[in-house]
Steps between C-alpha positions, in 0.01 A plus 500: 500500500778739411277699261136568424388217271204535267160473665425167330825336613461631855141374522599156367789470746280613790237242405763226490636612836151478650453149363832397654394630842165326473661166414736549793203526737433874537133610474538716187180596316385756242466771766864463605620501138307818419634668814856396409466637147365828636786523753763457227361803314562721803870426557829531318540165319874561475525461879487128577440556872196716436353236269557224755344704781199594286427141399557369852252752638229400250556124454594382851240488778675290764832553673615139449466538121748790474809278498355289218405815306854643526649175366254494212556867416878463479466193280221608267599859424858391436378257231128434432598173331684378807287187517691365201841531657609231741790707626264766633294231669804359674617842611156579639453173685835547674400838643421575861191312618202685653415478869241220456483205259463442210801691355419788268760387250344158467149646467610748230698234317191282483285795390739584217511141380845409628594219730619546853850370571512143628525463876835397648549123531393373842772388733523135584318436830695356784217269599209334328167678491163324512357528149145490633545853636581654161240705318458502122510821299127482424414460868722794592335712229153405627587625850685817392324829569403690184658815650840328527507358146734622232418521129586134434297373796205720403505362146503142632224585750280643225540182296404293803202723579363471145477123549279527808142383436209633700209249498252671734246270663187478283170640622147394389314744273131536406552336162452133418645288220375172351655196665369142456626416851398832657318509836214724376217395268458746213127492437508773235756313287307176556172652374667663200646164400162330553324752271742413222411131553126549474439559870652178630752532783776257411782632720542723802749779437721611786724800570771617736570843650789686332799571723768756417771685691389832653626834369843608622570867578850628583550847652874572516684782678774663285623762748870550572516235772325243276649583158755215488246237609235638264738466204544129567138430593382655173660203324292268718182697428581505126540121499173453690312742272611310189431160656135548602200725443330747735819650644507874580812690607526847652805703606494784749740749650349843527227400251328181378572362150331206328762305300287193422486556124872564430599212728311259273760542227689174453841667470608601851732779383229656284249472784733669750585774250127573463460498878787747544315751279181461704648528851625852585568446872744210510735501802336806651278551802210282612138560595361157580169613645424736214592236239285228659208740540523595131518132402187419702303784343610465137595135451362289786168409339664427164771255606405364844202286403463120526717454809810684385838455671694823564878520538594824677876547453639773726719555804220694671718805574221757483622835628206724579286657768199354678272578205727306260508200734122509536464499121747209478301298754167567327638419153668178617186382679284568195747314279492202739119482486501531119715194433512141616866511602725800571868402521754761605846430356758690704879487435564621857401155625841378383631614838460230766446763768237694306276715719209716373643830622374721216158659544401389150594137566313494831194648327492248214609184680169412674304561177664252259440127480866401465836671545784338303865577411593572139874560477647199315409216265426264787234734638340520154490120480331491840246752371426281197448200726259680730298648212464153349297382800217622720552800724638404844287562806689731731475844662516787249835668454707220655825435304485161330723285279794611294870513574670784681 
């Protein structure tokens, strides 16, 4: 960035830089890219430090992402085609690691398409180790927290999540279908057949009640504290939406957005690109009570019929006054009475010593049917298992199932 490049070249390089950060795990959306482009028009592009500060201020929302951003900035704006050069990958991966795993160099190398350097050969143990205590790579991945995953682990986790099936337990409907061995005599079909035979009843027709899975509604929090989990869980919701019918998905931060239609696209990347244009408040604030109240008023009667199951995905960190908490309680209670099963999926349950200290959590906890963790692949598998059977009988709001 030693000079002012043409507007087209600068825009293309900025777009590529944003894609790199997104693949590396940063929550970069259209709003951040537009803010970054606007910031670059207000500085001296010949000053590299000004450009780095402007993009950091507009593209980075969390303190722990700044180290990763600085690595990416030095690599990308030195050579936008750095992903094709192995030497640059090696130099990056050997840099100083960040304070918490996974290393930024390894995450950026995976995002740019390179390969991380092989780990050092293990030293020969002095004594034998019981092989029964070892854990396979797939088992370790299933228990790894989504927040702690690097780019390679996230890619593997997304592939594993897409293979999860969600066979909800079937519920009887008002419709009947012909069945020779059905338990119900179909007198209307019997008489119609007799009229075609001259009025003689030669056979008794029977029918069986139609059973089908209930509608599934997902309401997912995309605020700053939930952005990383929401990115991964969207792959799960995309797979479920394309695997069955009557699935509705909503995202909320400071406003409520229905993404059911774009999520039905078979191509995940195309679906998420369409979603990114619809959602303006990704990784921002959160208004849980206001979002649930708006859902009840505008969408409840449309999508919550026939014994729907609702997945409420949020950490419950509602920050408001007494009026906001009262609205949250009323909206949650109405949502519970409008569906057959309200399951709260909370990534904070990954902590073994979890205590409902937040006012929002204490308000919502007694009003949901189940309270489950959702922070790794193992917890998603537990969710699939519980949705495949009847609802457990237990006090509302009590944490059940899942791995922490």
